[in-house]
N, C-alpha and C positions, 0 to 999 in steps of 0.2 A: 584301316586297310594297310596291309604290309605289301610292299613290292620288293622282292629280294633280287639282288644282283650279285656282285662279286664276293669273293671270300675275304676275310680280314687278313691283314699282314701284321706280323709282330714288329714292334719297333716304330711303326708309323704313328704319329699322333692321330687320335680319333676326334673328328670335329662333327658336332651335330648342328646343322643349320636350322634355325628357328625362323619360319617365314609366315607371312599372313597375306593371302590373296595374290601371291606372286609365284615365285619358282616352287616347284616345276610345273605348275598348272596354268600359267598364263604368260603372255609376252609383256613387254614393257621394260622400262629402265632398270628397276631393281632386279628383275628376273635375268636380264642380260648380264648384270653385274654378278649375280650368283653363278650363272653358267660360266662366265669368264674365270671366276675364282676356282670353281670345281675343275673345269677342263685344264686350267693352268697349273694345277697341282696334282698330277697323277701319283705323286709320292705320299699323299695324305689320304686317309680313309674318311669318307664322309657319310653321314646319315642326314635325313631331312625330317623334321616334324613340321608339317605344313598346315596352318590354319586355313581352311577353305570355306566356301559357302555352304554347299549341300553335301559334299563328299562324293558327288557323282562326277566331278570335273575330271577330264582325262589329263594324263601327263602329256604336256606338249613339247617337252625338251627331250632330246636323246640323252639318257643318263649313262655316263661311262661306267665301266666295271667297278671302279673304286667307290661308287656311291652304293652302299650296301642295302640301304632300306629307305623307303619313303613311307611315313605314317601320315595319313590325311586325317585332320581333326575338324569335322564339320561344325560350324557355328550355328547353322540353321538346320532345317529338315527334322527328321525324327529325333526325339529326345534320346540321349544315351541310355543304355540299360542300367538297371540298378534298383534298389529298394530303399525307401526312407528309413532312417535310423530309428531305433526304439530305445526306451528306457534311458539309461545313463548317457549313452552316446548321443541320443537325441537332445538331452538337456545341455550337454557340452557344446554341441553344434549350434543349438539355438542361442546359447550365451555368446559364443564367438561371433555368430552372425549379427547379433545385436551390437556388439562392440565394433564390428566392421562397419555397419550402417551409421553408428554414432560418429565414427571417424570421418565419414563422408559428408556429414551435415553440420558437425560442430567443430570449429577450428581448435577448441581446447582439447579435443579428444584424438587428434590426428596420430599420436604415438601408438594408439591401439590398432592402427591399420595393419602393420606388418605381422604381429603375432596372430591376429585374427585371420589374416589371409592364409597363414601356414596351417591353422586348424582347418580352414575350409579346404585347403589342398589335400590334407590327409583324408578328409571326408570324401573328397572327389575321387581319390585313389581307391577308396573302398566302394565306390559306386553309389554313395549316399547323398552327395551334394545336390545333384540335379533333381532327384525326386523330392528332396527336402524343399528346394526352391519352388517346386511346382505345387506345394501344399499350402494350407491355410496359415500354418505357424509363421512362415516367412512373411506373408502379407500382414499378419497381426504385428509382427515385430517392427515392420516399417512404419505402420500407422502409429504405433506407440512411440517410436523414436522421433519421428519428425513433427509430432505435435507437442513436444516438450516446450515449456515456456522459454523465451529468450532466443529462439532460433530464427534466423532470417527466413528459412524455408517455411516455417510455421505461419509467418505473416502472409505468405502467398496462398494460404488455405488449400493445401493439397487435398485432392478428392480420392475416393476409393479407386476410381478409374486410373488416376495418376499412380497410385500404389501398385496396381496390377501391371501397369505399363513398365514401371521401374523394375519390378521384380522379374518380369519376363526378360527385359534387356540385360539385367545382371546374370540371370540364369544362362543366357546365351554367351555373354562375355566371359563367364568363368568356365565354360566347357573345356578350354584347353588344359585346365588343371587336372582333368581326368586322364590326360595322355601319360603313358609311362615315361617319366623323365630320363634323360641320359644318366648313366651311372658312373661314367668315367670320361676322360678326355677333356674337351672344351665345348661349352655350349655357346654358339655364336648367333645371337639374335640380329637379324638384318633389318629390323625395324623396332621401334618401341612398342608399347601397347600390349595387346593380348598375346602376341606371339612370344613375349618374354615369359609368360606364366610358367611353362614347363621348365624354363631355365632357372627361375627363382626356386622352383620345387627341387631341381637337381642340385642347386647350391646348398639349400637347407638340408636336404636329405643325404646327399652323397659328397658334398664339398666340391662339386664340379665348378671350376671357375667360369664366370659369365663374361663374355665379350659382347659389347653392344655397338653396332654400327647404325647410326640414323642417317638416312639420305634426306628425306624431308623431316621436319620436326613433327613427330606423331601428334604430340599434344596440341601444337599450334593448328595442325590440320583438323583435329577434332573440334577445336574452338570454331574454326571457319565453317566446318560442316554443320555443327549443331546450331550455329547462329540462325540458320534458315530452316532447321529441321522442324517437322510439324508437331513438336511436343510442347506441352505447357512448361512454364518456368520451373516448377518443382522437379519435374522429370529431368530437365536439362541440368539443374543444380546438382542432383545426386549423381547423374552419369558422368558429368564433367569432373565432379569431385573424385569419382573413382579413377578416371584417367589421369588426373593430376597426381593423386597419391601413388598410383601405380608407377608413373614416370619418376617421381621422387625416390621411391623405393628402389627402382631399377638403377637410377644414377648412383645411389648410395652403395648398392651391393655389387656393382659391376667391377671386375678386376681391372678392366681397361675399357675406355669408351673411345671409339674411333669415328668421329663425325666426318662426313665427306666435305665439310667446309668450315671456315672460321665462324660463319654466322650461327651455325647450329651450336657451336661451343658456348655462345652467350646464353642460349636457352638452357643448355645443360648446366652451366654454372649457376644460373638463376634457380634451377630446379634442385640445387643442392649437391651437384657433382663436385668432387674434389678436383680442383684444376690440375693437380699433378697426375690424375688418372685419365686425363683427356689428351688425345693426340690426333691431330687432323691427318687423314689419309685421303688424298684426292682420288677420284675415279680416273682410270686411264683408258686410252684406246690404243689399238695397234696402228701406228701411222702407216704401215705397209698395207693394212686392210682398208684404209681410207686415204687413198692417194689423191693428188690434186685433181679437181673435178673437170678441168679442161675448160673449153670455151663456154662463155655464158650463152643463155638462150637468145634467139633472135628477137622475140617480143619481150619487152620489159616485164619481168615476173618477180613477185614476192613468193617465196615458198615457205611452208611450215611443215614440220614432221613431229608426230607424237600420237598418243592415244586421244580420241575425242572424249574429253572429260571436262566438267565445269572448272576443275582446278587449273586447266590450261587456258581458261578465259578467252575462248575464240571470239566471243562477242566483241571484246575490245579490239581484237585484231581486225575483225570485219568492219567495225566502225572506223578504225584508222585507215583501212584500205579505201573506204568510201571517200575520205578526205584526200587521200593520195590521188584517187581517180578524178576528183574535181579538177586537179591540176594536170594530170597525165591520163587522158581518156583511154589510151591503148594498153594501160598496165593490167596485168592479171594477177590473181591470187590463187595458188594451188596448194591444197591442204592434203597431206599424205598421212595415212595412219588408220588403223582399225577403230571401230566403235565397239567398246566392251558391251557384253550383254547387260541390258538395263540402261545403257547410255543413249538408246535410239532417240528418246524424246529430246535429249540435249542437242543431238545433231540436227533433228528437225527444227528445233528452235533457232539454231544458227543459220540453217538454210532459209528459214522464214525471214530472219533479220536481213540477210543479204538481198532477198527479193524485195522486202519492204523498203530498203534503202535504194532500190533500183539497180542493183548490181548482180542479180542472179546469173546474168550471162557471163560474168567475168570471174566468178568465184566457183571453183570446182572442188568437190570432195572426192579425192581419188581412191580412197579406201586403202587397205593394206598394200604395200608395194613389195615386190619380190626382193629387190635390192635397194636398201635405204639410201645408198649413195646416189641413186637416181633422183631421189627427193631433193638432195642438196644441190645436185647439178642443175636441177630444173629452175633454180631461182638465181637472179642477179644478186639478190640479197636474201639471206635466210632469217626468218623471223621467230622470236620466242615471246609469248605473251602471258606466260603463267603467273598466277598469284602466289604460288608456293612451289619451290623446287629445292632439291638438295644441291647436287652438283650435276647439272643436266648433261646426259650423254649426247642428246641431239646437238647440243651446242658444241661440245668438244669434237664431235664427229664432223660437224659442218666446218669447224675451224681447221681440222686436219685435212679436209677436202679443199682448203684454201678459199673459202667463201667469206665475204664480209657479212656481219650479223647485226641485227637490232634486237635487243633483248630487254626484258623487264628486270629491274633491280631487286631480285628476290634471292634468298638463299645464297649459294656460292657463285651466282652468275658473275658478279663484278670480279671475283677472284679468278674465275675461269678466263674472262675476256681480256682483262687488263685494258690496254689501249688499242686492241686489234679489232674492236667493234664498237657500236654505240649502245649505251645502256640508258634506259628511260624509266620513269616511275611506273609501277603497275597501275592498271585500270585507268590509263590516261591516253585516250585515242589520239588527241591532238599532238601530244609529245611524240607518240609512236609514229604518227604520220609525218611529222616534221623530220624525224631522224631518217625515215625511209626515203623521203624526197631528197634529203641531203645526199644520200649515198647513190640513189638512182640517177641523180644529176651529175655525178662525178666518177666516170669510169676509172680514171687513173687512181683515185683515192681508194675505190673498191679493190682494185688489183693490189695496191700496196698493203691494204689492211688484210686481205686474204693471204698474202704471202707471209706477212708477220704472224697471222693467226696460226698457220701451219707450223712455223718455227717454234712458236710458244708451246704448242702441243708436244713437239718432239723434245723440247727441253724440260718440260715440267709435268706433262700428263700422259706418260706412256703406261700401257698395260703392264709391261714388265716391272716397272717400279711398284705398282699396286700389288702385284702378286708376290714379289719378293718380300715386301713389307709384311703382308699377312702371313706368309709362310714363317717368317721370323717370329711373329706374334704367337702363332699356334705352337711352335716349339717351346717358346719361352713360357707361355701359360701352362702347357701340358706338363712341363717339368717343374716349374716353380710355383704354379698357381695354387697347388693344394696346401703345401706346408705354410707358405707365407700368406697371411691375410693382408699383408702390405700391398701397396700399389705397384704395378709393374710398369715401368716407363722405359720405352725403348728409345735409342738415339734416332733422330730424324735421318732419313736416308739421304745420302748425298745426291744431288741432282746430276743425273748422268746426261751426257750429250748425245752425239750421233750414234754411239754403239747401240742405243735402244731402238734405232730405226728398223732393225730387222724384227722387232717385235718381241 
C-alpha cells in the first residue's frame, strides 16, 4: 500500500526508514524517535517501509510533506500474490532453501546463510517465495534437513507438525523480502530483525548503504519472547537460529551501527559487528518540551508511564508496591499508558495481581494520557521496571521534568541515570521497594536528584544533538557509502551545554 505525500527535491539525501510494528502505525518509544528524526529534518527526503501486522493498521502519525511514501508490508493476513516457480527456477530455489535451512540447524554450515538468503530474496521479488513456502517441497526440504545424523535438533525428534509450524513461521518472517527495496540513498533500519530484510536486498542489488539503529537488542528480545512461547524445542531452535544468523549478517553488512546505548554495543560486537563500525548515539528529548514538573502530589505516589506490555514487567512493580505499602499505607501507584491490541490479557493479569495482593484500591491503570508530562508530575518518584530497554524515553523525559527515578538496570538505563536516580536489578521486587522507600522518605534528596537529573539531560541527552548527529551520518553515507565498502566512522559530537535548551 503506497501513501504518497510531497515531491522529491534534488540534492537532499534520500533516506528509507525500515520499521517493524512501530512508526508510522503505532505509538511508543521507537515511533516517537522516528517522528522526532523525520520532523527534525525537513531538509531530508524520507520514505518508510513498515513491517506491520495485517496491513490494515491506520497511519497514526501526521506525516510531513517530505515523507514521500509509506509502504506497509503485512507479516500476517492474506498471503502475498504470486505463483510457485517451475522447472529450473524451482530447482534453484529448492536448493537455496535447503542450504538456508541447513545453516539454521548445523553450525558447520552457517556460511551458507547469506548467499541462500539472497537467492530467496530474488525469488521473493519475482513473487515466487511465498507460494513456494506454502507448498509441499518446502516441508519435505525441512524434514530431510533436520533428520540428518549428528544434529542436535534431530535428537529432539521433530514431528511433521513441527515442520509445518516452522515453515509457516518462516514464510511470514520472510515476507518483507518481497517489498521493493530502496534503489538509492540510505536504508536506515530502526530495529534489527525482519525490518532489515529490504535493506539487505537493497545493499545486495543496488549497493544502498545500510544504517542500523537498535533501541532494544532485537535478538535478546526474541530469546526472551521465545523462552515462554508455546512451541516445541525444534521449532524454537530453527526460528532462533534464523534470528541469530540474520542479526550476524546485518551486523556484518551495515555501513554503520548506531546503538542507543553502550550495553547494546556488547551484543553487537558479540554478534560479529566490527567495533570500528559501531557508534553510540543516545536518544534525546527537548528540555523545553519537558520543563520542571512543579510541586509534588499531596498524597505519596509512585508513577509509571509506558505501554502495558510484558517486557515492561509491571508484575514486579506491583509486587514492589505491595511491599512499599506495608510500610506506607497511604501510598498510591498510578500507571499511565495504553494497552496495545492483544495486550489486554496482560493488563488483566496485572490488575488481578494487584487485587490478589490486596491493593486493588491503590493501583490505578489510567490508560493513555493526553499529555505525558502529567504522568511524570503525578509521582513523587517515577518508576521503570522493564526487563529490556534500549535508552528509554520515559526515563529521560521524567529526568527532564526534574523527577527522581527508580529504574531497573537494563539496556542503557544506568548510562541515562548516572547518579541522579536509583538503579536496581530487574525482576527484584524487594530491591525496587527498598529504593522507592528510600526516596519516598527523603524529600530533600528527591529534590536534589530531580534537579541533577534535569541538568544531566540538558548536558547530554538533547534532541538537537541526536538530530544533528543523524543528519551528518545521512550526508556522509549517501555520498561515501556507495564507493567505499570501508566503514564510515564519524567523530563523536561535542557535548553542548545550555545552547541546546531551546531544543
